[in-house]
MILO-295536 format. One record per atom (N, C-alpha, C): residue in one letter; x negated, y, z. Coordinates in steps of 0.001 Angstrom, whole numbers, plus 500000, padded with zeros to 6 digits. Layout:
AXYZ...
# end
This chain:
X531662536249497191X531536534762497912X529979534829498974X530631534064499934X529120534074501057X528801533475500705X527012533486501061X526120532835500421X525652531672501927X525599530725501922X525285529091502198X524103528865502597X523504528050503303X522464527131502995X522807526354502105X524216525611502404X524504524278501408X524583524840499757X525037525963499407X525124526512498300X523551526920497520X522919527048498438X520935527306498270X520517525852498002X521028524861498111X520612523714497585X520660522790498924X520532523117500343X520158522539501250X521395521892502088X521781520240502246X522830519967502651X522669519275504327X523009520190505285X522524519985506731X523453518475507015X524333518520506680X525231517409507217X524970516347506229X524407515964505019X523737515185504305X522698514336505198X521662515284505713X520935514975506654X521090514539507748X521904514791507958X522691514046509944X523056512927509492X523837512844507990X524238511279507758X523294509993507560X522194511023506644X521204510047506454X520242509894507790X520506510070508382X519773510044509979X520310509022510639X521799509152510747X522464508266511377X522496507061510577X522892506998509559X522913505651508705X521791504738508552X519984505392509306X518897504509509243X518450504502510478X519134504503511592X518861504452512855X518392503100513610X520041502101512983X519529500629513248X518398500184512628X518703500499511306X517308500000510779X516062500224511271X515908501375511532X514501501717512186X514469501163513608X515503500822514358X514837500268515684X515129499212515422X515106498106514496X514883496541514435X513153496468514315X512305497509514044X511212497668513939X510415497857515147X511068498434515968X510811498753517739X510042497404518464X508976498046518872X508247497036520041X508635497710521088X508017496401522186X508277497161523856X507418498514524098X506589498790522925X505755499920523733X506471501213522910X507596501369521986X508196502418521636X509136503108522910X508985504573523317X509749505657524282X510408506011524051X510389506614522718X511503507023522297X512680506618521014X513745507488520873X514617507248520037X514184507852518674X514861507808518370X514600507973516460X515813509518516533X514932510673516140X515660511445515766X515463513425516675X513844512362517828X513689513578518491X512911514237517890X511853515302518526X511123515863517796X509472515367517567X509821514417518438X508237513460518180X508462511944518937X507529511264517826X507783509618518696X507137509537519620X507231508479520640X506812508398521726X506014506719521650X505053506418521728X504366505060521775X503609504926523158X503563503663523734X502580503455525361X501697502680524664X500552503403524571X499243502092524211X499440501012524774X498930499750524202X498883498930524911X497390498452525656X497241498851526417X496207499268527264X495276497539527629X496025496927528029X495981495575528842X495303494639527595X495564494818526305X495522494045524634X493531494715524303X493137495709524868X492096495720524414X490885496017525346X489942496496524833X488566496681526080X487823497955525926X487505498567524305X487571499537524403X488004499926522857X489186500197522748X489792500448521326X489581501717520691X489553501713519243X489267502480518175X490842502970517862X490859504022517982X492311504287516906X492048504774515648X492503504628514629X492394504309513241X493380504866512485X493646506149511540X494719506452511251X493998506726509737X495585506904508886X495518506781507364X496892507353506871X496872508069506187X497738509066505185X497995508668503968X499103508260503063X498933508064501816X500581507776501281X499889507982499992X501570507834499210X501649507003498297X502868507149497557X502781506188496372X502645506570494951X502458507691494842X502511507961493765X503255508196492473X503493507913490959X504052507929490143X505324506872490213X504669505866491024X505307504714490980X507310505128491416X506934506280492215X508587506805492258X508983507119491444X508698507257490037X509388507969488980X510191506326488047X509378505181488301X509590503777487845X510929503828488724X511068504106490154X511641503934490565X513486504393490512X513020505863490328X514012505963489856X514607505994488361X514098506098487485X514293505359486335X515527503848486449X514621503034487476X515603501991487561X516608501862488530X516870503249489369X517756503230490377X517854502441491430X516136502164491830X516142501031492396X515078501595494060X515698501629494948X514744502442496067X513981501594497194X514187500381497041X514338499844498350X513007498956498435X512206499029497363X510557498376496854X509702499277497499X509620500930496810X508719501523497601X508495501776498759X509214501755499923X509316501994500883X507941501045501749X508384499777501039X507180498539501383X506062498570500644X506087499096499549X504379499562499039X504066500448499550X504786501396500244X504093502362501304X503335501965502404X504186501168503294X503435500913504727X502652499670503837X502881498553503228X501857497632502465X500316498450502526X499746499719501487X499315500217501575X498878500718502740X499598501429503634X498403501802504688X497903501134505850X498696499856505587X498152498442506680X497081498308505670X496863497855504853X495791497543504150X494483498997503766X494680499904504275X493853500559504468X492757500740505362X493530500873506400X493144500417508233X492615499410508177X493074498249507761X492530497082507593X491294496927507305X490987497722506474X489212497365506366X488347497943506914X488757498989508250X488227498895509236X488355498288510118X488674497038510174X488935495611511175X490500496109512018X490892497170511809X492026497486513110X493650497011512382X493943496519512974X495897496210512960X496574497071513559X497641497478512848X499038498660512790X499405498293514493X499676499754514989X500110500070515828X501524500791515597X501681501942514830X503078502357514563X502718503104513337X504005503860512803X503988504077511328X505007505596511931X504491506629510585X505476507768510438X505451507808509132X506699508348508388X506871508665506953X507588510127506949X507210510033505541X507853511489505108X508778511448503729X509653512242503915X510157512006502214X511166513445501961X510799514049500843X510623515438500306X511596515423499007X512793515849499104X513529515498497918X514338516564497440X514802516573496078X515501518059496028X516915517956496531X517345516774496637X518887516681496716X518906515564497975X518955515510498726X518863514651500045X520244513525499638X520252512472499453X521225511491498475X521193510218500062X521907510092501002X521827509451502038X521973507860501772X522299507533500799X522369506117499901X520655505767499472X520097506769498918X518756506460498724X517969506520499648X518141507108500411X516910507462501813X517184505951502950X518616505230503071X519168504159502978X517921503324502571X518117503149501263X517513501999500909X515734502376500643X515253503498500935X513860503580501118X513219503154502553X514035503891503522X514333503614504846X514374501733505377X514946501197504540X514804500018504700X514127499046504219X513562499785503153X512126499112502317X511220499311503689X510701500454503668X509667500183504773X509784499815506203X511034499447506990X511340498924508029X510722497462507735X511535496773506510X511217495321506366X509491495441506588X508951496264505592X507704496011506004X506517496140507295X507214497159508052X506913497132509437X507268495815510065X508086494980509954X508618494499510990X507281493208510616X506943493150509115X506107491802508612X505220491912508843X504480493720509380X503339493728509307X503120493942510947X504285493950511828X504458494098513688X503779495184513715X504362496248512958X504464497660513055X505479498566513463X505724499855514602X506858499786514751X506903501314513633X508300501536513279X508774503166512773X509100503809513552X508519504683514449X508740505228515436X509023506833515377X508757507181513366X509694508525513448X508837509209512093X509672510342511807X509344511035510413X510210511904509885X509842512267508148X510513513733508135X511346513522507270X512582513845507031X512829514122505370X513347516034505431X512781515975503914X512974517493504019X513820517645501853X514542518462502149X515653519166500873X515199519971500402X514141520041499225X513321521605498743X514036521604497116X514867521596497124X515471522094495738X514628522980494694X513680524066495469X513165524417494867X512335523652494360X511670522839494899X509963522487494592X510464520863494001X511125520408494474X511737519037493470X513264519087492513X513085518444491461X514429518272490561X515462517302491669X516818517527491070X517940516788492100X517614515510492545X517134514954491331X516874513441491580X515320512984492263X514671513795491965X513178513639492326X513107513669494152X512316512707494420X511413512504496068X509905511981496169X509541512526496672X508288511940497210X507991511491498542X506709510258498011X507386509850499630X505567509527500285X505810509595501786X504413509839502089X504550509325503382X503132508324503678X503261507216505167X501877508120506179X501545507744507303X501051507491508480X500817506718509052X499873506217509278X499719504852510216X498552504881510730X498941504565512230X498328504104513221X497418503173513617X496462502573513774X495857501391514042X495242501034515386X494696500184516161X493473500086516690X492931498753516394X491469498927516675X490625497691516466X489343497993517984X488792496986518212X487646496824519224X486657497566518823X486122498394519302X484738499546518734X483605498384518112X483411496865519011X482207496236518618X483303495237517307X484202495174517006X484975494436516151X484797495654514504X484178497070514913X484813497281513771X483927497129512366X484201497171511303X483605496629509981X483030497656509380X481249498072510282X480959499118509671X479611498753509732X478783498984508699X477170498775508869X476691497303509001X477260496709507970X476852495152508301X476893494549506454X476916495348506073X476917494846504699X475362494840504230X474594493767503754X473248493132502990X473098493132501834X471998492720501272X471808492099500156X471983490898500121X472587490235499221X473158488873499240X474091488771499336X475141489598500275X476500489023500508X477323488587499464X478465488011499497X479021487727498591X480266488188498365X481046488413496947X482303489016497071X483205487727496659X484304488195497679X485717486898497651X486858487906497462X487485487724496061X488436488429495968X489760487730495927X490823488561496592X492186488086496640X493349488551495480X493960487755495164X494844488291494086X496025489402494219X496120490414493636X497418491519493578X498260491027493102X499419491711493241X500975491295492575X501356492077491388X500101492962491314X500660493271489957X499538495080490508X500414496499489873X499468497476489860X499639497802491229X500485497491491932X500114498268493594X500525499622493444X499840500441493602X500415502058493536X499357502740493274X498992502231492215X497970502968491399X497900503027489705X497578503604489133X497160503746487590X499051504229487094X499853504164487584X501113504502487087X501300505218486122X500060506702486449X500006507817485133X500136507244483650X498638506484484143X498263505944482569X499212504818482604X499821503637483320X500791502826482322X502313503564482016X502472504247482570X503693505043482374X503875505671481036X502500506225480627X502108507165479393X502030506175478353X501359504676478499X501298504225477276X502355502906477444X503442502762478125X504020501861477957X505562502429477786X506085503447478590X507419504040478379X507387505561476621X506154505183476559X506499505961474812X506518504775473708X506742503486474561X507158502233473325X508093501485473914X508607501767475156X509786500592475845X510430501637476480X511674500831476951X512656501512478299X512192500685479275X512667500819480453X512131500181481835X513407499329481652X514248498428480801X515058498046480802X514371496685479850X513632497404478756X513002496189477759X513053495104478374X513099493615477763X512074492376478207X511309492178477492X510483491491478109X508783491490477482X508339490147477547X508679489237476358X508611488197476427X506975487398477121X506012488249477229X504398488277477011X504694488119479189X505514489148479809X505570489585480947X506609488391481895X507869487891481297X509047487263481470X509896487621482358X509543489117482137X510582490043482853X510446491596482105X511219492557482908X511102493613482273X510054494579482403X510223495590481844X509017496832482192X509373497030483424X510348497542483375X510794498460485025X510435497549486036X510903495624485796X510528495265487051X509231494587487234X508534494563486197X507283494308486266X506376495321486728X506609496667486879X505947498163487386X506324497797488678X507328497298489289X508115497640490466X507516496516491472X506750495849491241X507091494532492310X506166495208493481X506302494878494270X505832495339495452X504021495130496107X503881496414496348X502567496433496772X502137495125498017X501076494319497967X501328493414498900X500446493744500446X500693493094501319X499905493350502476X498620492229502569X497638492384502858X496440491590503196X496092491307504732X497181491559505323X496882491804506765X496783489797507269X497700489381507142X498154488089507264X497091486915506805X496487487579505910X495495486345504916X494023487116506021X493895488131505992X492457488298506497X492411487960508217X493876488195509044X493689488773510322X492594487640511266X492425486381510302X491118484906511019X490134485392510719X489830486212510107X488519486731509900X487899488010510734X488995488481511192X488400489662512039X487674489656512963X487824488379513629X486441488294514733X485401487696514418X485299487473513072X484239486819512811X483177487681512454X481989487333512802X480632488514512579X480008488111511384X480315487196510560X480097486978508869X481022487535508092X481933488058508384X483274489018507488X482032490487507592X481091491212506842X480766492541506968X481462493407506380X482371493154505398X483418494325505115X484549493868504014X485303494925504055X486857494879503295X486860495788502584X487386495591500970X487360496704500065X488841496448499536X489913497807499858X491456497466499409X491200498259497832X491524497556496827X491551498189495477X492570498919495120X491984500486495013X493355501127494567X492244501956494002X493000503361493679X492629504137492650X491271504508492120X490494503871491373X489120504011491053X488601502662490907X489634501711491002X489150500126490725X488685499580491270X487933498273491246X487095497192491934X485479498181492299X484726498536491135X484132499226491607X484022500632492402X484813501158492072X484764502240493048X485357502239494350X486021501571494409X486834501120495882X485553500648496581X484952499271496121X484200498668496524X483094499467497278X482214500272496161X480744500681496775X481071502119497616X482333501878498005X482645502784499382X482269502339500559X482007501216500404X481736500110502015X480427499705501379X479434500115500619X478454499387500109X477391500289500377X475887499998501357X475130501331501654X474316501413500471X474057502795500518X473486503660499167X472135502744498440X471743502253499200X470443501640498523X470521500327498041X471919499464498364X472680498316497607X473370498911496794X473760497822495864X474877497917494341X475893496442494270X476725496639493880X477280495408493121X476839494474491818X476874493468492391X477074492723490988X478464491963490857X479327492587490280X480643491828489587X480422490652488513X481139489603488808X480768489001487421X482346488811486997X482740489714486071X483778490284485020X484514488944484578X483936488021484388X484298486773483776X484871485650484755X484974486022486136X485605484831487107X486777484749487414X487646485825486753X489112485526486814X489352486230485652X490950485630485499X491784486145484354X492981487458484831X492533488511483609X493604489381483807X495001488662483879X496241489211485077X497313489003485079X497769489495483575X498607488987483365X499275489372481697X499623491034481436X500319491633482721X500496492998482936X499320493910482137X498267493376482580X497313494392482618X496937494547481145X496635493108480631X496512493015478979X497432493449478397X499151493452478917X499687494323478312X499715495617477721X498871496518479450X499073498176479186X497889498048478178X496735497823478234X495528497728477785X495832497418476078X496446496931475592X496835496616473953X498101497845474020X499101497964474676X499769499494474175X499224500339474106X497869500660474861X497469502159474869X496010502310474248X496081500772473593X494574500510473016X493367501044474106X493668500428475476X492626501515476145X490918500641476400X490214501179476624X489088500379476696X488560499905478200X488188498830477824X487809498164478940X487546498787479850X486518499612479921X485529500220480849X486665501091481917X487535501632480855X488743502540481608X489868501857482199X490009500286481874X490621500065482557X490714499718483672X488661499190483898X488210498744485113X487998500207485944X488183501080485845X488176502455486735X489552502353487340X490467502078486427X491757503004486909X492419501685487451X492548500790487432X493371499629487748X492618498251488432X493746497850489307X492869496058489913X492523495327489573X493086495134488147X493257493860487108X493274492759487525X494169492888488832X494509491542489488X493906491112490683X493236492216491306X492247491640492470X492553492642493419X493392492548494465X493803493643495338X493045494062496601X492303493051497186X491215492950498440X490423492190497929X489055492602498832X487560492101498428X487222491772499877X486832490815500107X486041490431501248X484672490338500688X483866490947501653X482467491053501350X481454489879502778X481303489043502589X480670488039503703X479647487549503925X479035487227504559X477415486746504876X477750485255503725X476207485030503145X476561484183501995X476779483033502799X476242482451503879X476236481452504492X477857480742504341X478131481946505101X479816481663505425X480776481758503803X480222481787502758X481032482290501741X482169480902501541X481740479547501561X482389478455500890X483469478215502152X482942478483503341X484124478420504264X484966479558504222X484691480561504187X485970481639504187X486605481344502519X485907481180501568X487009480560500484X487777479056500975X487422478164501664X488274477319501390X489116477509502721X488853478359503664X490274478435504273X491086479633504127X490629480470503226X491873480930502118X492471480070501707X491874479468500580X492796478324500146X493997477494500981X493219477048501971X494134476009502673X495726476829503423X495212478217503079X496116479563503895X497443479671502659X496781479090501265X497924479395500249X497252480448499796X495850480889499517X495564482105498764X495040481497497414X494735482751496560X493900482148495604X492418482897494918X491979482808496064X490595483331496431X489890482852495198X488872484496494655X488247484301493876X486691484601494332X485285483894494018X484320484452493956X483628485298492663X483488486399492540X483409487632492128X482184488410492143X480923487996492956X480084488753492634X479186488725493629X478374489519494226X477726489643495185X477002490991495010X476301491457496713X475588492360496486X473799492503496655X473613493197495492X472223493420495252X471550494391495509
# end
């Protein structure tokens, strides 16, 4: 019997089908700056020169981690793409940058066009919401690396910011910390959450304390903070932004604080959402460990001049946010 690429586990026809099925979805994210069609060797984007005086390009690459395993268990793949885009948007937002375009990578054991369509559909939805064009990506079928249903998901985002508006080197003693709520675990801490929760529950188990199932609670979409923060990006009283990902509140916020200063966090300033307390009790996890691993209900922190703290807080409230004064720089 003749050996073929398909018999080795790679289905070229499935790849072509997947690309054809997502073309219409992806084109809905295109802005006038996109100069290429999906499926070429490279995506082409005309930089909006007239919109900037001294632009700085900002790039970031990230993944969704083992949240993908929950998506597989739930057979629901339309949310993780949104998580990926929003995570990347938030990462470059910490420099003051706003997104221009996005590229993705999907590696899988067996390419399933319907699953790919769901994933890309989620990405496209988030790209549209963030004003970002999805201009290309890569789908790799690698049966020797991944099991049949397994897949990995990675994204790269490119954004821009005016050089004189970059959020860098502004943090000083006395600045206040204003936290914005997360929508759950976002895309971090899932290895620990899965270890303690799935040892005792199925993803379909309904949990009264959460008023939802385990799987639904864990798959809540990682929110984008671009809309909430955009009005402050031109305000010199905004000194820094911290996206709370792996490493928790202290681990991430310390990254934007000068070495001679430190954080004074008021851990009693807000109440953990029920999911975090449920995880802590299920695994009998120490409080310090919870603080190191999870966002604990705070997904983004604004560090601003003390004189502007009340104004920032009230403006966020008027926009429908639930901000928290959660500490200061000392």
